[in-house]
C-alpha positions as a Python dict, from the first residue, in 0.01 Angstrom:
ca = {
    (1, 'M'): (0, 0, 0),
    (2, 'K'): (57, 339, -160),
    (3, 'L'): (-87, 641, 16),
    (4, 'A'): (-216, 770, -316),
    (5, 'N'): (-457, 474, -308),
    (6, 'V'): (-598, 545, 40),
    (7, 'T'): (-975, 493, 70),
    (8, 'P'): (-1220, 520, 362),
    (9, 'K'): (-1152, 147, 419),
    (10, 'T'): (-776, 186, 465),
    (11, 'K'): (-674, 59, 809),
    (12, 'I'): (-375, 86, 1041),
    (13, 'R'): (-292, -185, 1294),
    (14, 'H'): (-66, -187, 1598),
    (15, 'R'): (-23, -387, 1915),
    (16, 'N'): (-220, -269, 2217),
    (17, 'E'): (98, -227, 2422),
    (18, 'I'): (189, 89, 2230),
    (19, 'N'): (-153, 253, 2230),
    (20, 'H'): (-50, 477, 2520),
    (21, 'T'): (251, 606, 2326),
    (22, 'F'): (39, 683, 2020),
    (23, 'S'): (-229, 864, 2219),
    (24, 'V'): (16, 1115, 2368),
    (25, 'L'): (203, 1198, 2046),
    (26, 'P'): (163, 1554, 1913),
    (27, 'L'): (-78, 1573, 1619),
    (28, 'P'): (181, 1610, 1336),
    (29, 'A'): (392, 1321, 1469),
    (30, 'R'): (84, 1104, 1514),
    (31, 'R'): (-32, 1174, 1159),
    (32, 'I'): (307, 1093, 1009),
    (33, 'L'): (334, 773, 1212),
    (34, 'F'): (-11, 653, 1107),
    (35, 'M'): (56, 731, 740),
    (36, 'A'): (376, 528, 756),
    (37, 'I'): (207, 235, 931),
    (38, 'A'): (-69, 239, 668),
    (39, 'Q'): (194, 136, 413),
    (40, 'I'): (281, -180, 609),
    (41, 'D'): (130, -520, 549),
    (42, 'S'): (53, -601, 915),
    (43, 'K'): (72, -976, 848),
    (44, 'R'): (421, -966, 701),
    (45, 'L'): (766, -867, 823),
    (46, 'I'): (899, -527, 716),
    (47, 'E'): (1177, -567, 463),
    (48, 'Q'): (1522, -498, 601),
    (49, 'G'): (1611, -134, 541),
    (50, 'Q'): (1261, -55, 412),
    (51, 'V'): (1180, 317, 398),
    (52, 'F'): (830, 466, 409),
    (53, 'R'): (771, 791, 221),
    (54, 'I'): (497, 1046, 282),
    (55, 'T'): (458, 1337, 43),
    (56, 'A'): (310, 1674, 127),
    (57, 'N'): (24, 1613, -118),
    (58, 'E'): (-55, 1278, 45),
    (59, 'Y'): (-35, 1429, 392),
    (60, 'A'): (-268, 1716, 297),
    (61, 'M'): (-520, 1482, 133),
    (62, 'I'): (-532, 1231, 419),
    (63, 'A'): (-542, 1493, 695),
    (64, 'D'): (-784, 1708, 491),
    (65, 'I'): (-579, 2027, 532),
    (66, 'D'): (-424, 2292, 309),
    (67, 'I'): (-91, 2203, 146),
    (68, 'S'): (87, 2496, 315),
    (69, 'V'): (-25, 2365, 655),
    (70, 'A'): (93, 2017, 554),
    (71, 'Y'): (448, 2141, 489),
    (72, 'K'): (463, 2306, 833),
    (73, 'Q'): (322, 2003, 1013),
    (74, 'M'): (551, 1762, 831),
    (75, 'K'): (859, 1956, 935),
    (76, 'D'): (749, 1972, 1297),
    (77, 'G'): (620, 1615, 1299),
    (78, 'A'): (941, 1463, 1163),
    (79, 'N'): (1137, 1617, 1448),
    (80, 'E'): (878, 1518, 1709),
    (81, 'L'): (857, 1160, 1584),
    (82, 'Q'): (1235, 1112, 1580),
    (83, 'H'): (1251, 1213, 1946),
    (84, 'S'): (952, 1001, 2052),
    (85, 'V'): (987, 678, 2247),
    (86, 'I'): (766, 391, 2351),
    (87, 'S'): (784, 292, 2717),
    (88, 'I'): (684, -66, 2799),
    (89, 'P'): (724, -276, 3116),
    (90, 'K'): (1013, -513, 3053),
    (91, 'S'): (792, -805, 3152),
    (92, 'Q'): (570, -725, 2850),
    (93, 'L'): (844, -678, 2591),
    (94, 'L'): (810, -865, 2264),
    (95, 'E'): (1107, -1040, 2109),
    (96, 'P'): (1258, -869, 1801),
    (97, 'L'): (1140, -1039, 1482),
    (98, 'Y'): (1394, -1283, 1342),
    (99, 'R'): (1537, -1253, 991),
    (100, 'P'): (1741, -1535, 839),
    (101, 'G'): (2111, -1459, 867),
    (102, 'Q'): (2072, -1206, 1148),
    (103, 'F'): (2202, -1268, 1497),
    (104, 'H'): (1915, -1301, 1742),
    (105, 'F'): (1936, -1126, 2079),
    (106, 'P'): (1671, -1271, 2312),
    (107, 'V'): (1501, -1033, 2553),
    (108, 'K'): (1624, -1105, 2905),
    (109, 'V'): (1417, -989, 3198),
    (110, 'K'): (1530, -1021, 3557),
    (111, 'K'): (1265, -1169, 3783),
    (112, 'N'): (1346, -923, 4060),
    (113, 'T'): (1260, -612, 3857),
    (114, 'P'): (885, -633, 3784),
    (115, 'D'): (852, -252, 3776),
    (116, 'S'): (1131, -201, 3522),
    (117, 'I'): (1031, 8, 3219),
    (118, 'R'): (1218, 6, 2889),
    (119, 'S'): (1207, 314, 2666),
    (120, 'M'): (1276, 261, 2295),
    (121, 'N'): (1289, 489, 1992),
    (122, 'L'): (1013, 452, 1735),
    (123, 'T'): (1223, 543, 1430),
    (124, 'E'): (1581, 498, 1315),
    (125, 'Y'): (1553, 826, 1128),
    (126, 'C'): (1307, 1074, 980),
    (127, 'D'): (1432, 1263, 673),
    (128, 'Y'): (1238, 1576, 587),
    (129, 'V'): (1309, 1718, 240),
    (130, 'E'): (1126, 2049, 219),
    (131, 'S'): (1238, 2136, -135),
    (132, 'E'): (1081, 1815, -272),
    (133, 'G'): (797, 1792, -21),
    (134, 'Y'): (838, 1452, 142),
    (135, 'I'): (940, 1263, 455),
    (136, 'D'): (1125, 931, 459),
    (137, 'I'): (1090, 714, 770),
    (138, 'S'): (1274, 403, 882),
    (139, 'F'): (1144, 214, 1185),
    (140, 'T'): (1369, 69, 1454),
    (141, 'R'): (1395, -307, 1478),
    (142, 'V'): (1253, -308, 1831),
    (143, 'I'): (927, -148, 1713),
    (144, 'E'): (867, -408, 1441),
    (145, 'P'): (685, -667, 1660),
    (146, 'Y'): (432, -399, 1751),
    (147, 'I'): (340, -298, 1393),
    (148, 'C'): (391, -606, 1174),
    (149, 'R'): (344, -983, 1185),
    (150, 'L'): (38, -915, 1400),
    (151, 'A'): (-174, -1212, 1504),
    (152, 'D'): (-362, -1101, 1815),
    (153, 'G'): (-376, -828, 2077),
    (154, 'F'): (-384, -544, 1827),
    (155, 'T'): (-594, -234, 1761),
    (156, 'T'): (-733, -157, 1415),
    (157, 'Q'): (-807, 206, 1330),
    (158, 'V'): (-937, 368, 1012),
    (159, 'L'): (-657, 586, 875),
    (160, 'L'): (-873, 878, 760),
    (161, 'S'): (-1054, 892, 1093),
    (162, 'A'): (-736, 868, 1299),
    (163, 'A'): (-562, 1135, 1089),
    (164, 'R'): (-855, 1379, 1094),
    (165, 'L'): (-919, 1377, 1467),
    (166, 'T'): (-723, 1686, 1563),
    (167, 'E'): (-788, 1683, 1938),
    (168, 'T'): (-572, 1447, 2145),
    (169, 'N'): (-860, 1354, 2376),
    (170, 'A'): (-1092, 1265, 2088),
    (171, 'S'): (-812, 1065, 1926),
    (172, 'S'): (-745, 874, 2249),
    (173, 'L'): (-1114, 791, 2299),
    (174, 'Y'): (-1149, 682, 1934),
    (175, 'Q'): (-845, 456, 1972),
    (176, 'L'): (-995, 301, 2287),
    (177, 'I'): (-1324, 232, 2105),
    (178, 'R'): (-1137, 74, 1813),
    (179, 'K'): (-932, -135, 2059),
    (180, 'N'): (-1255, -277, 2199),
    (181, 'I'): (-1398, -335, 1852),
    (182, 'S'): (-1078, -520, 1760),
    (183, 'S'): (-1125, -746, 2064),
    (184, 'G'): (-1474, -842, 1945),
    (185, 'K'): (-1689, -585, 2126),
    (186, 'V'): (-1861, -470, 1811),
    (187, 'S'): (-2151, -276, 1961),
    (188, 'Y'): (-2067, -181, 2321),
    (189, 'F'): (-1823, -215, 2609),
    (190, 'D'): (-1832, -138, 2981),
    (191, 'I'): (-1547, 34, 3161),
    (192, 'G'): (-1486, 181, 3505),
    (193, 'V'): (-1455, 559, 3521),
    (194, 'D'): (-1106, 543, 3674),
    (195, 'E'): (-1000, 274, 3424),
    (196, 'L'): (-1126, 498, 3144),
    (197, 'K'): (-918, 787, 3274),
    (198, 'D'): (-614, 557, 3295),
    (199, 'E'): (-663, 455, 2931),
    (200, 'L'): (-700, 819, 2823),
    (201, 'N'): (-408, 952, 3030),
    (202, 'L'): (-639, 1177, 3230),
    (203, 'Y'): (-431, 1187, 3546),
    (204, 'R'): (-113, 1329, 3691),
    (205, 'I'): (134, 1193, 3945),
    (206, 'D'): (178, 1424, 4243),
    (207, 'E'): (442, 1313, 4496),
    (208, 'G'): (392, 951, 4394),
    (209, 'E'): (11, 968, 4412),
    (210, 'K'): (-214, 937, 4107),
    (211, 'I'): (-455, 1232, 4086),
    (212, 'Y'): (-737, 1196, 3833),
    (213, 'I'): (-843, 1494, 3625),
    (214, 'H'): (-1212, 1593, 3642),
    (215, 'A'): (-1271, 1436, 3983),
    (216, 'Q'): (-1641, 1523, 3969),
    (217, 'F'): (-1828, 1319, 3710),
    (218, 'K'): (-2044, 1612, 3605),
    (219, 'D'): (-1724, 1800, 3512),
    (220, 'F'): (-1585, 1495, 3333),
    (221, 'N'): (-1911, 1459, 3145),
    (222, 'R'): (-1930, 1826, 3044),
    (223, 'D'): (-1563, 1894, 2968),
    (224, 'F'): (-1458, 1562, 2817),
    (225, 'L'): (-1721, 1301, 2740),
    (226, 'K'): (-1996, 1495, 2560),
    (227, 'K'): (-1755, 1702, 2353),
    (228, 'N'): (-1541, 1412, 2234),
    (229, 'V'): (-1833, 1178, 2173),
    (230, 'D'): (-1986, 1444, 1948),
    (231, 'T'): (-1655, 1484, 1761),
    (232, 'I'): (-1616, 1111, 1701),
    (233, 'N'): (-1974, 1083, 1574),
    (234, 'R'): (-1912, 1371, 1333),
    (235, 'V'): (-1564, 1286, 1203),
    (236, 'T'): (-1527, 907, 1208),
    (237, 'E'): (-1695, 587, 1093),
    (238, 'I'): (-1815, 531, 1452),
    (239, 'K'): (-2181, 633, 1460),
    (240, 'D'): (-2455, 653, 1725),
    (241, 'L'): (-2183, 670, 1990),
    (242, 'S'): (-2331, 733, 2334),
    (243, 'F'): (-2263, 644, 2694),
    (244, 'D'): (-2475, 544, 2994),
    (245, 'I'): (-2397, 512, 3362),
    (246, 'V'): (-2434, 143, 3450),
    (247, 'E'): (-2296, 149, 3804),
    (248, 'R'): (-2294, 393, 4093),
    (249, 'V'): (-2129, 373, 4434),
    (250, 'A'): (-2268, 608, 4697),
    (251, 'R'): (-2452, 789, 4414),
    (252, 'K'): (-2121, 848, 4235),
    (253, 'A'): (-2090, 724, 3876),
    (254, 'T'): (-1825, 449, 3876),
    (255, 'R'): (-1887, 251, 3556),
    (256, 'L'): (-1996, 348, 3205),
    (257, 'R'): (-2124, 168, 2898),
    (258, 'F'): (-2021, 300, 2557),
    (259, 'S'): (-2259, 196, 2278),
    (260, 'Y'): (-2201, 250, 1906),
    (261, 'S'): (-2240, 124, 1554),
    (262, 'V'): (-1987, 119, 1273),
    (263, 'E'): (-2047, 206, 909),
    (264, 'R'): (-2077, -135, 743),
    (265, 'D'): (-1908, -46, 417),
    (266, 'I'): (-1593, 58, 605),
    (267, 'E'): (-1544, -254, 815),
    (268, 'S'): (-1399, -566, 659),
    (269, 'E'): (-1325, -922, 757),
    (270, 'G'): (-1028, -950, 990),
    (271, 'D'): (-1086, -622, 1175),
    (272, 'T'): (-1151, -802, 1503),
    (273, 'D'): (-927, -1040, 1699),
    (274, 'G'): (-1200, -1198, 1907),
    (275, 'K'): (-1551, -1324, 1858),
    (276, 'P'): (-1812, -1049, 1839),
    (277, 'E'): (-2001, -998, 2163),
    (278, 'I'): (-2381, -995, 2148),
    (279, 'M'): (-2552, -689, 2289),
    (280, 'K'): (-2764, -810, 2581),
    (281, 'G'): (-2913, -481, 2692),
    (282, 'K'): (-2822, -133, 2806),
    (283, 'G'): (-2791, 30, 3141),
    (284, 'K'): (-2994, 326, 3258),
    (285, 'K'): (-2952, 651, 3075),
    (286, 'S'): (-2719, 905, 3226),
    (287, 'E'): (-2901, 1194, 3389),
    (288, 'C'): (-2593, 1415, 3390),
}
């Protein structure tokens, strides 16, 4: 599709394996990437040598920012995106998509290296032309299975929402909610607190040990959850977003339930991979 024709229903789709990479990208790079993916038919193979163009006017309109800011972000974002990589366990790698007449290199994974990680570039090149106000992007062949010919295991996001969430944490939480919606959890999902922090990259590795940020739930609630839930409710098509504590261990919150609704006129058929789950009840309200 053409970015000039973007509407509140315009979606972007990508395999779940690269959600982590997207959630840690700087804002300008993330916006450019999403605007390029929006131009892809996720059910079809990208044409060989296909280039995706984003103009400054399109960028400003979709991100809802001033045109002068768009120029600055596009310049920075093109450089950031070209130097960005996806890192995926080799055991989870997808085969490159085959084109007639092209030699096919199968992915070979040694059985004795289960912890091996492969890092791959997202783009072949990013051309930024300041005088004419546009960026041209070409994706690498290895990224293609993660953004086109999608059949299952993918996340669907609304382009305008994804592009207008300026905070990384809010963007990561929104992406996680959309991942669950795409898997059929159309009104709620439960998740462990530590699992949630893993999904949102809220940890650091210190001498080989994983240390979670906001170790106390009351701090996590105050500094992360409430703020980003409010942002998502205000900016995106996700409405009535809230969370409850549904499990405690030794009085410590260990499991949460996120509940939400989605604006009906924005969703469309094919936005979920799985069968919608029926809401069977909610846990107790959080007292924090």
